[in-house]
C-alpha positions in Angstrom: 14.0 62.6 24.2 15.8 60.8 21.4 17.1 57.9 23.5 13.6 57.4 25.0 12.1 57.4 21.5 14.7 54.8 20.4 13.8 52.7 23.4 10.1 52.8 22.5 10.9 52.0 18.9 12.9 49.0 20.0 10.1 47.7 22.2 7.6 48.2 19.3 9.8 46.3 16.9 10.3 43.5 19.4 6.6 43.3 20.0 6.0 43.1 16.2 8.6 40.5 15.9 7.1 38.4 18.7 3.7 38.7 17.1 5.0 37.7 13.7 6.6 34.6 15.3 3.4 33.8 17.1 1.6 34.0 13.8 4.2 32.0 11.9 2.9 28.7 13.1 0.3 27.5 10.7 -2.7 25.6 12.1 -2.7 21.8 11.9 -4.2 20.2 8.9 -5.1 16.7 7.6 -7.4 16.0 10.5 -8.3 12.3 10.8 -10.7 10.3 12.9 -9.7 6.6 13.3 -7.1 7.2 10.6 -9.8 8.4 8.1 -9.4 11.7 6.2 -12.4 13.6 5.0 -14.9 12.2 7.5 -17.1 15.2 6.7 -17.7 14.2 3.1 -20.9 12.9 1.7 -21.6 10.9 -1.5 -24.8 9.8 -3.3 -24.4 6.6 -5.3 -20.7 7.1 -5.0 -20.6 10.7 -6.4 -19.7 13.6 -4.2 -22.5 16.0 -3.2 -22.6 19.3 -1.4 -24.5 18.0 1.6 -23.4 18.2 5.2 -23.3 15.2 7.5 -26.3 16.5 9.5 -28.3 17.1 6.3 -27.5 13.6 5.1 -28.4 12.1 8.4 -31.8 13.8 8.4 -32.6 13.1 4.8 -34.8 10.2 3.5 -32.3 9.9 0.5 -29.7 7.2 0.8 -26.3 8.9 1.1 -22.9 7.3 1.7 -20.5 8.6 4.3 -17.8 7.3 6.5 -19.3 6.2 9.9 -17.0 6.0 13.0 -17.8 2.7 14.7 -15.7 3.1 17.9 -16.7 4.2 21.3 -13.4 6.0 21.8 -12.0 7.0 18.4 -8.5 8.1 17.7 -7.6 11.6 16.5 -4.6 12.7 14.5 -3.3 15.7 12.5 -0.4 17.0 10.6 1.7 19.9 12.0 2.6 22.7 9.6 5.6 24.2 11.4 8.5 24.1 9.0 11.3 25.5 11.2 14.3 23.3 11.5 14.1 20.9 14.4 10.5 22.0 15.3 8.4 19.6 17.3 5.1 19.7 19.1 5.1 20.1 22.8 1.3 20.4 23.5 -2.1 20.2 21.9 -5.7 21.1 22.7 -8.7 19.3 21.1 -12.3 20.5 21.1 -15.2 18.1 20.3 -18.6 19.7 20.2 -22.2 18.7 19.5 -22.8 21.5 17.1 -20.9 23.7 14.6 -21.9 26.8 16.6 -20.5 25.4 19.9 -17.2 24.6 18.1 -17.0 28.0 16.5 -17.4 29.5 20.0 -14.6 27.3 21.2 -17.0 25.4 23.4 -16.0 21.7 23.5 -19.2 20.5 25.2 -18.3 16.9 24.6 -14.6 17.1 25.1 -12.2 19.9 25.8 -8.9 18.2 26.4 -7.3 21.4 27.7 -3.7 22.1 27.0 -2.1 18.6 27.0 1.7 18.6 27.4 2.5 15.9 24.8 4.3 15.6 21.5 1.9 12.9 20.4 0.0 13.9 17.2 -1.3 10.5 16.1 -3.5 8.0 17.9 -4.9 10.5 20.4 -7.7 8.6 22.3 -11.0 10.4 22.7 -11.5 11.1 26.4 -14.7 13.1 26.6 -18.4 12.5 27.3 -19.8 9.2 26.0 -20.5 9.5 22.3 -23.9 8.7 21.1 -24.7 6.4 18.1 -25.8 7.9 14.8 -24.7 11.4 15.8 -22.7 14.1 14.1 -19.8 15.7 16.1 -17.5 18.6 15.3 -13.9 19.0 16.2 -10.7 21.0 15.8 -7.2 21.1 17.3 -4.4 23.6 18.0 -0.8 22.9 18.9 2.2 24.4 20.5 5.8 24.0 19.3 9.1 23.8 21.2 9.4 27.6 21.1 6.1 27.7 23.0 4.4 29.3 20.0 0.8 28.3 19.6 -1.0 27.7 16.4 -4.4 28.9 15.6 -7.1 26.2 15.7 -7.4 24.1 12.7 -10.3 24.3 10.3 -13.3 22.6 11.8 -14.0 19.0 10.8 -16.9 16.7 11.6 -17.7 13.0 11.8 -20.8 10.8 12.3 -20.9 7.8 14.5 -22.2 4.4 13.5 -25.7 3.2 14.6 -24.1 0.8 17.1 -20.8 1.7 18.7 -18.2 -0.9 19.5 -15.0 -1.1 21.6 -13.1 -1.3 18.3 -13.6 -1.9 14.6 -11.6 -0.6 11.7 -13.4 2.4 10.1 -13.7 2.8 6.4 -14.8 5.1 3.6 -17.5 4.2 1.1 -16.5 3.4 -2.5 -16.6 6.4 -4.8 -17.1 7.2 -8.4 -15.5 9.8 -10.7 -16.7 10.6 -14.2 -14.1 10.5 -17.0 -14.1 11.4 -20.6 -12.0 9.5 -23.3 -8.6 10.8 -23.9 -8.7 9.8 -27.5 -11.3 8.7 -30.1 -10.9 7.5 -33.7 -13.4 6.6 -36.4 -12.3 3.1 -37.5 -14.7 3.0 -40.5 -18.0 4.3 -41.6 -19.8 2.3 -38.9 -17.5 2.1 -35.9 -15.7 4.5 -33.6 -13.1 3.6 -30.9 -12.9 5.5 -27.6 -9.8 5.2 -25.5 -9.9 6.2 -21.8 -6.1 6.1 -21.5 -5.9 3.6 -18.7 -7.7 0.5 -17.6 -10.0 0.9 -14.6 -13.0 -0.7 -12.9 -16.1 1.2 -13.9 -19.4 1.6 -15.6 -20.3 3.1 -19.0 -22.4 6.2 -19.5 -23.4 7.4 -23.0 -25.7 10.0 -24.6 -27.0 8.9 -28.0 -29.5 10.2 -30.5 -31.5 7.7 -32.5 -34.1 8.2 -35.3 -36.4 5.4 -34.2 -37.5 3.3 -31.3 -36.4 -0.3 -31.0 -33.1 0.3 -32.8 -30.0 -1.4 -31.4 -26.4 -0.3 -30.9 -23.5 -2.8 -30.5 -21.2 -1.8 -27.8 -17.8 -3.5 -27.5 -16.1 -3.0 -24.2 -12.6 -4.3 -23.3 -9.2 -4.0 -21.8 -7.3 -4.8 -25.0 -7.3 -3.9 -28.7 -6.3 -6.3 -31.5 -3.9 -5.8 -34.5 -6.6 -3.9 -36.3 -6.9 -1.4 -33.4 -10.4 -2.6 -32.6 -11.6 -3.8 -29.2 -10.2 -7.4 -28.9 -13.2 -9.7 -29.2 -11.1 -12.8 -28.2 -8.5 -11.7 -25.7 -6.1 -14.2 -24.2 -6.4 -15.4 -20.6 -9.1 -13.6 -18.6 -8.4 -10.2 -20.2 -12.0 -8.7 -20.2 -14.3 -8.2 -23.1 -18.0 -7.7 -23.2 -20.5 -7.1 -26.0 -23.7 -5.3 -25.0 -26.6 -5.0 -27.4 -28.1 -1.7 -26.3 -31.8 -1.0 -27.2 -32.3 2.6 -28.1 -35.2 5.0 -27.7 -36.1 7.6 -30.4 -34.5 10.9 -29.8 -31.7 12.0 -27.6 -31.3 10.0 -24.4 -28.7 9.1 -21.7 -27.9 5.5 -21.1 -26.2 4.0 -18.0 -25.1 0.6 -19.2 -25.5 -2.3 -16.7 -22.9 -5.1 -16.6 -24.1 -8.6 -15.8 -22.3 -10.3 -12.9 -19.6 -12.9 -13.7 -20.2 -16.3 -12.1 -16.4 -16.6 -11.3 -16.0 -13.4 -9.4 -19.4 -13.2 -7.7 -19.2 -16.6 -6.0 -19.5 -17.4 -2.3 -15.9 -16.4 -1.6 -15.9 -13.2 -3.7 -16.3 -9.7 -2.4 -19.5 -8.3 -4.0 -20.1 -4.8 -5.1 -22.5 -2.7 -3.0 -25.9 -1.9 -4.5 -25.2 1.9 -4.6 -22.3 1.2 -7.0 -23.6 -1.8 -9.0 -21.6 -4.3 -11.0 -18.4 -3.1 -12.6 -16.0 -4.2 -15.3 -12.3 -3.4 -15.9 -12.0 -1.7 -19.3 -10.1 0.9 -21.2 -11.6 0.8 -24.6 -15.1 1.2 -26.0 -16.0 0.6 -29.6 -19.4 1.6 -30.9 -21.1 0.3 -34.0 -23.3 3.2 -34.6 -24.8 3.0 -38.1 -27.0 6.1 -38.4 -27.0 6.9 -34.7 -25.4 10.1 -33.4 -23.2 9.6 -30.4 -23.3 12.8 -28.4 -21.1 11.7 -25.5 -19.2 8.7 -24.1 -18.1 8.7 -20.5 -16.9 6.3 -17.8 -17.6 6.1 -14.1 -14.4 4.9 -12.5 -14.9 3.2 -9.1 -12.4 2.9 -6.4 -11.8 3.4 -2.7 -11.0 7.1 -2.0 -7.4 7.8 -3.2 -5.3 10.9 -3.0 -3.4 11.1 -6.2 -1.1 13.9 -4.8 -0.1 11.9 -1.8 3.0 10.4 -3.5 5.1 11.2 -6.6 8.3 9.8 -8.1 10.5 10.9 -11.0 13.9 9.8 -12.0 16.4 10.0 -14.8 15.2 6.6 -16.1 12.0 7.1 -18.2 11.2 3.4 -18.1 11.4 3.3 -14.3 9.1 6.3 -14.2 6.5 4.4 -16.4 6.8 1.4 -14.1 6.1 3.6 -11.1 3.0 5.0 -12.8 1.9 1.5 -13.8 2.2 0.3 -10.2 0.7 3.3 -8.5 -2.3 3.3 -10.9 -2.8 -0.4 -10.2 -3.1 0.2 -6.4 -5.7 2.9 -7.0 -7.7 0.9 -9.6 -7.7 -2.4 -7.8 -9.2 -0.8 -4.6 -12.6 -1.0 -6.2 -14.1 -3.4 -3.6 -12.7 -1.7 -0.5 -10.6 -4.8 0.3 -7.4 -6.2 -1.1 -8.6 -8.7 -3.7 -6.7 -10.8 -6.3 -8.1 -8.9 -9.3 -11.2 -9.2 -11.4 -10.9 -12.9 -12.2 -12.0 -14.0 -8.7 -12.3 -10.9 -6.5 -11.2 -13.0 -3.6 -8.8 -11.7 -0.8 -5.6 -13.7 -0.5 -2.9 -13.2 2.1 0.0 -13.0 -0.4 -1.9 -10.4 -2.5 -2.7 -8.5 0.6 0.9 -8.2 1.8 2.2 -6.7 -1.5 -0.9 -4.6 -2.0 -0.5 -3.2 1.6 3.1 -2.2 1.1 2.5 -0.6 -2.3 -0.6 1.1 -1.0 1.4 2.7 1.8 3.9 3.8 -0.9 1.2 5.4 -3.0 -1.2 7.0 -0.5 -1.3 7.6 3.3 -4.3 5.2 3.7 -4.2 2.5 6.3 -7.7 1.1 6.9 -7.9 -1.1 3.8 -5.0 -3.1 5.2 -6.6 -3.3 8.6 -10.0 -4.5 7.2 -8.3 -6.9 4.8 -6.3 -8.5 7.6 -9.4 -8.8 9.8 -11.2 -10.5 6.8 -8.3 -12.9 6.0 -7.9 -14.0 9.6 -11.4 -15.5 9.4 -11.3 -16.5 5.7 -8.1 -18.4 5.3 -6.9 -19.6 1.9 -5.0 -22.8 1.3 -1.2 -22.1 0.8 1.0 -22.7 3.9 3.2 -19.6 3.4 0.1 -17.4 3.1 -1.1 -18.3 6.5 2.3 -17.1 7.8 2.1 -13.9 5.9 -0.8 -12.7 8.1 1.9 -11.9 10.7 3.9 -9.8 8.2 0.7 -7.9 7.3 0.0 -7.4 11.0 3.4 -6.0 11.7 3.4 -3.6 8.7 -0.1 -2.4 9.8 1.3 -1.3 13.2 4.6 0.0 11.9 3.1 2.2 9.2 -0.1 3.3 10.9 1.1 3.4 14.5 -2.4 2.1 15.5 -2.2 -1.3 17.2 -5.9 -1.7 17.8 -6.4 -4.1 14.9 -3.5 -6.3 16.0 -4.7 -6.1 19.6 -8.1 -7.3 18.6 -6.8 -10.1 16.5 -3.9 -11.1 18.7 -5.4 -14.4 19.9 -6.3 -15.3 16.3 -2.8 -14.4 15.0 -1.1 -17.0 17.2 -2.4 -20.1 15.4 -1.4 -18.5 12.1 2.2 -19.2 13.1 1.5 -22.9 12.5 3.3 -24.0 15.7 1.1 -27.1 15.7 3.0 -28.3 12.7 6.5 -28.0 14.3 9.0 -30.7 15.3 11.2 -30.3 18.3 13.8 -28.1 16.6 11.1 -25.6 15.5 10.9 -26.3 11.8 7.4 -26.9 10.5 5.9 -29.2 7.9 2.5 -29.7 6.3 3.4 -33.3 5.2 3.8 -35.1 8.5 0.2 -35.9 9.4 -0.4 -33.1 11.9 -3.2 -31.2 10.1 -6.2 -32.5 12.0 -9.6 -30.8 12.3 -8.6 -28.9 15.5 -5.7 -27.4 13.7 -7.6 -26.3 10.6 -10.3 -24.9 12.9 -7.8 -22.9 14.8 -6.7 -21.1 11.7 -10.2 -20.7 10.4 -9.6 -22.9 7.3 -12.3 -25.2 6.1 -12.1 -25.9 2.4 -10.9 -23.8 -0.5 -11.3 -24.8 -4.2 -11.3 -28.5 -3.1 -8.4 -28.2 -0.7 -9.0 -29.4 2.8 -5.5 -29.0 4.2 -2.7 -26.4 3.8 -0.3 -27.1 1.0 3.1 -25.5 0.3 3.1 -23.2 -2.6 6.6 -21.6 -3.0 5.3 -19.6 -6.0 2.4 -19.7 -8.3 1.6 -21.4 -10.6 3.5 -24.5 -9.7 4.5 -27.1 -12.3 1.3 -28.0 -14.1 -0.6 -25.7 -11.8 -4.1 -24.3 -12.5 -3.9 -22.4 -15.8 -1.0 -24.3 -17.2 -0.5 -27.5 -19.2 0.5 -30.4 -17.0 4.1 -30.5 -18.4 4.7 -26.7 -17.9 7.5 -26.0 -15.4 5.6 -23.2 -13.6 7.2 -20.4 -11.6 9.0 -22.2 -8.9 12.5 -22.5 -10.5 12.4 -26.2 -10.3 11.8 -26.2 -6.6 12.0 -29.7 -5.1 9.3 -30.3 -2.6 10.3 -32.4 0.4 8.7 -32.9 3.9 10.6 -29.9 5.3 10.6 -26.9 3.0 13.1 -24.1 3.1 10.7 -21.5 1.7 7.9 -22.4 4.2 10.4 -22.2 7.1 11.8 -18.9 6.0 8.3 -17.4 6.2 7.8 -19.2 9.5 11.0 -17.6 10.9 9.9 -14.1 9.7 6.5 -14.6 11.1 8.0 -15.4 14.5 10.1 -12.2 14.3 7.0 -10.1 13.5 5.0 -11.8 16.3 7.8 -11.1 18.8 7.8 -7.4 17.8 4.0 -7.3 18.1 4.1 -8.9 21.5 6.6 -6.3 22.7 4.4 -3.5 21.3 1.4 -4.9 23.1 3.3 -5.3 26.4 3.0 -9.1 26.3 6.4 -9.7 27.8 6.2 -13.4 28.3 5.1 -13.9 24.8 7.8 -11.7 23.5 10.5 -13.8 25.3 8.9 -17.0 24.0 8.8 -15.9 20.4 12.4 -14.5 20.6 13.7 -17.8 21.9 11.7 -19.8 19.3 12.8 -17.6 16.5 16.5 -18.2 17.5 15.9 -21.9 17.6 14.2 -21.9 14.2 17.1 -19.9 12.7 19.6 -22.4 14.0 17.6 -25.3 12.7 17.1 -23.6 9.3 20.8 -23.0 8.8 21.7 -26.6 10.0 19.1 -28.2 7.7 19.0 -26.1 4.6 22.5 -24.6 4.1 24.5 -26.7 1.6 28.0 -27.1 3.3 29.7 -27.6 -0.1 28.2 -24.7 -2.1 27.2 -22.4 0.7 23.8 -21.9 -1.0 20.3 -22.7 0.5 18.7 -26.0 -0.5 15.0 -26.4 -1.2 14.6 -29.0 1.5 16.3 -31.5 3.8 16.1 -34.4 1.3 17.4 -32.6 -1.8 20.6 -30.8 -2.9 18.6 -28.6 -5.4 18.9 -24.9 -4.7 16.2 -22.8 -6.3 16.1 -19.0 -6.6 13.2 -19.0 -4.1 15.0 -20.9 -1.3 17.9 -18.5 -1.6 16.1 -15.2 -2.1 13.7 -15.7 0.9 16.5 -16.8 3.2 18.4 -13.7 2.2 15.4 -11.4 2.5 14.6 -12.7 6.0 18.2 -12.6 7.4 18.6 -16.3 7.6 21.9 -16.5 5.6 25.1 -16.6 7.7 27.5 -13.8 6.8 30.0 -16.3 5.6 27.5 -17.6 3.0 26.1 -14.4 1.7 28.5 -14.1 -1.2 27.7 -17.6 -2.4 23.9 -17.0 -2.0 24.0 -13.7 -3.9 26.2 -15.2 -6.7 23.7 -18.0 -7.1 20.7 -15.6 -7.1 22.4 -13.6 -9.9 22.6 -16.8 -12.1 18.8 -17.3 -11.9 17.6 -14.0 -13.2 13.8 -13.4 -12.8 13.0 -17.1 -12.3 10.0 -16.4 -10.2 6.5 -14.9 -10.7 5.5 -11.3 -10.2 4.6 -12.3 -6.6 8.1 -13.8 -5.9 9.7 -10.7 -7.4 8.7 -8.8 -4.2 11.0 -10.9 -2.1 13.7 -11.1 -4.7 14.0 -7.4 -4.8 13.8 -7.0 -1.1 16.6 -9.5 -0.7 18.8 -7.7 -3.3 18.4 -4.2 -1.9 18.9 -5.4 1.7 22.1 -7.1 0.6 23.2 -3.7 -1.0 22.9 -5.2 -4.5 21.3 -2.1 -5.9 22.7 -2.2 -9.4 21.3 -5.7 -10.0 18.0 -4.7 -8.3 17.6 -1.8 -10.7 18.6 -4.0 -13.6 15.7 -6.3 -12.8 13.3 -3.5 -12.2 14.0 -2.0 -15.6 14.6 -5.2 -17.5 13.0 -5.4 -21.0 13.0 -9.2 -21.1 9.7 -11.1 -21.3 9.8 -11.5 -17.5 9.6 -7.8 -16.7 7.3 -5.0 -15.9 8.3 -3.5 -19.2 6.6 -6.5 -20.8 3.4 -5.6 -19.1 3.6 -2.2 -20.7 4.6 -3.7 -24.0 1.6 -6.0 -24.0 -0.7 -3.0 -23.7 -1.7 -3.3 -20.0 -2.0 -0.2 -17.9 -2.3 -2.2 -14.6 0.1 -4.8 -13.4 -0.7 -8.3 -14.6 -1.1 -11.5 -12.7 1.9 -13.1 -14.5 4.8 -11.8 -16.5 2.9 -12.9 -19.7 -0.1 -15.0 -20.6 2.4 -17.6 -21.9 3.4 -18.2 -18.2 -0.2 -18.4 -17.0 -2.8 -18.8 -19.6 -5.8 -17.7 -17.4 -4.1 -14.6 -16.1 -5.8 -11.2 -15.8 -4.6 -7.6 -16.5 -5.5 -6.1 -13.1 -3.6 -7.9 -10.4 -2.0 -5.8 -7.6 0.3 -8.5 -6.5 2.4 -7.5 -9.5 2.7 -3.9 -8.2 5.8 -4.6 -6.1 7.8 -1.8 -7.8 5.7 0.9 -6.0 6.9 -0.2 -2.6 10.4 -1.3 -3.8 11.1 2.1 -5.3 10.0 3.9 -2.1 11.3 1.5 0.5 14.5 0.2 -1.1 15.7 2.3 -4.1 14.8 5.7 -2.4 15.3 4.0 1.0 12.4 5.6 2.9 11.1 3.3 5.7 9.7 3.8 9.2 12.0 2.8 12.0 9.3 3.5 14.6 5.5 3.4 14.3 3.9 6.0 11.9 7.3 7.3 10.8 8.2 8.9 14.1 11.8 7.9 13.2 12.5 7.8 9.4 15.2 5.8 7.7 16.4 7.4 4.5 18.8 5.1 2.7 18.9 5.7 -1.0 20.5 3.0 -3.2 20.7 4.6 -6.7 22.7 1.9 -8.4 23.2 3.2 -11.9 20.5 5.8 -11.6 21.7 9.4 -12.0 18.9 11.2 -10.3 15.5 10.7 -8.6 13.0 12.5 -6.4 10.3 11.2 -4.2 7.4 12.6 -2.2 5.7 10.4 0.3 2.8 11.2 2.6 2.7 9.9 6.2 0.6 10.5 9.2 3.3 13.1 10.3 3.3 14.9 7.0 5.2 14.7 3.7 8.7 13.3 3.3 10.6 14.7 0.3 13.9 13.2 -1.0 15.9 14.0 -4.1 19.4 12.8 -5.1 21.9 13.5 -7.9 24.8 11.2 -8.6 27.9 11.8 -10.7 31.3 10.0 -10.7 32.6 12.8 -8.5 29.9 13.2 -5.9 26.5 12.2 -4.5 24.1 14.9 -3.4 21.0 14.3 -1.3 18.3 16.8 -0.3 15.8 15.7 2.3 12.8 17.3 3.9 11.3 15.5 6.9 8.2 16.7 8.7 8.0 18.3 12.1 7.9 16.0 15.2 10.0 13.4 13.5 13.7 12.7 13.1 15.7 10.9 10.6 18.5 8.3 10.2 20.3 9.1 6.9 22.6 6.9 4.9 24.9 8.2 2.2 26.6 5.9 -0.4 30.3 5.5 0.6 33.2 4.8 -1.7 36.4 5.1 0.3 37.7 6.4 3.6 38.8 9.6 1.7 35.2 10.6 1.0 34.5 14.2 2.0 31.0 14.8 3.6 29.3 18.1 3.8 25.9 19.0 5.4 24.3 22.2 4.3 27.7 23.2 2.7 29.6 22.6 6.0 32.1 19.8 6.6 30.6 16.9 8.6 32.3 14.1 10.5 30.3 11.0 10.7 30.5 7.2 11.1 30.5 4.4 8.5 28.3 1.3 8.2 29.5 -1.0 5.5 28.9 0.7 2.1 27.3 3.8 3.7 28.1 6.9 5.8 25.5 7.3 8.6 24.1 10.6 10.0 22.0 10.0 13.1 19.3 12.1 14.8 18.6 14.3 11.9 16.2 17.0 12.9 13.1 17.9 11.0 13.4 20.4 8.2 15.2 20.5 4.9 18.9 19.4 4.7 21.4 18.9 1.9 24.3 16.5 2.1 27.2 16.0 -0.4 29.6 13.1 -0.5 32.6 14.2 -2.6 34.6 11.3 -3.9 38.3 11.4 -4.3 
């Protein structure tokens, strides 16, 4: 009987093993509808409440919740199978009209059945027609490449809009969070200073006890403090300060202070705050002149678009770089306070250039994609005046598709994107100009531009402010590095070329084959004309325009960033760029750093990122700001503010270029990992995507470079390792690896999902 018992035992162990494997696949998580997380959450006046969508719908109380506006919404989820090389082979979605039906696995509105597909993002709803203003419940399960099925995910729900459309970008409501000061100090017998640690857009809430009615407390609110460590009553530029004379009631009472609207940032072009939030002010400090009043509590409501603080993290061996990352990431969260990408508090107006940098740094900080979609849609129909910024719509559109994988916004706006290329301003060789009399009314109408701050036609900007530009004395040189404006401008045409490349890629993604061919050919023609017209044959650098020999930083860095510099000229262009330092604004720094890292100039890129000169992010910290500023210093723009996200380029530069994590296919289906440490000894990054979290850490010594990478299931990676010589020894997971080289890098292709470690040992 012993052999038979052994056989039974073996069968039992095998069964247990199979069951364990079957249970090892965790259910999907991070369920999204039309790219939105947490569609089942409810808020009241911006604060979260424990109320279901169905309860909120039936209530007479005004609640806020995300409403899905689309007739056929998209579904997505994150796979939680961490076996090496794991990928999804099938899924099943259930959508039900009630929580009870869903719990019983009855998808009475849609049961997709087992769909044999690896797709986990952008799954198009294909069930019964959805009804307006209705709550639906859904969940999903998946199968992996070992044919192991997960359990169903936790149930989620969503509510539809009152009118359903073919497509409109969904969005969350603005939310509030209540914060206490991190520090308080009695300044004298009358005044106390409260410090919330970081600047943010918000409202003030206090609880105060007073001995009599009709008494008044002076409340000083601001972003900066003066040399006496009091709230700065006369800050420079448009750094914010408010004095509120608060009437008090006898006894102990709570007070929610109201801020009066500012004429500048509540004008016809500004994005207004919704009534359920109210008017906000950016502030960090509160100083109370309290006399005999007793202050029980001082708190701040912080207002922003929903933001996942845990979605990204970065830490390196350079403490200053870490502070610059924190500065930039916080800026992205704090400046989301209107739900669209705006220029900051001074105007609260969306601008295309702000939107591009904001978009890239938002993706680097949080896996949120709909603010970019909504901002693009808004900007298409609310054009601003700079020539280059019209062209940047195409860059925003391409990034939207590349990072989100959802092309619906681009598809909807495709006819409106075409005029933004400014082809109506082109001459036969493809170069464009705003100064040759071609801006007639039909042109401006085609790009949805009427007037803006007195401008009636597009004008080239290069950088801002220009010489004597708004906010500067007439004699001040501005931020354009002495750029010489001629009829045909190298900077404008560099953006024109890049816009054509983006349009070609978008046309291909949309299946517009004839358009793709047209834009490919036109981009080739523009590149040839650019190099013929703007390359100085003597110096090899890029001239500002056809009718000048001046070579600014901007002409050279943008040509380099957009791959317009012939290989034979790159050394000359890079050498020239190095002589100019940071001779651009915080906006221009985005393209300067892009150009340097793309040219493998990582050491110089890191040097600029961590510079302590006046033109640096360190100077923003040194000045006392906790958000990135509109200019390097108020000396360079005397009306600047302290809450401008177009200064937050380090967030995306650290992720995309220094750590080298970029999508090579939509939604990070294929992930490029190309760290360029420069002089940095170590760093680690976590980045959330629609496929899940990417983790990367490196350590560098003179003898070796070690890289550890975790990439999520259902993706693959293309990994680059810094190369020194042909004699480098490469190991993967402690085993020798033979691979190919690409310039200054060793390349490992088709890296499977999971966690891997590489070492490059230098001889």
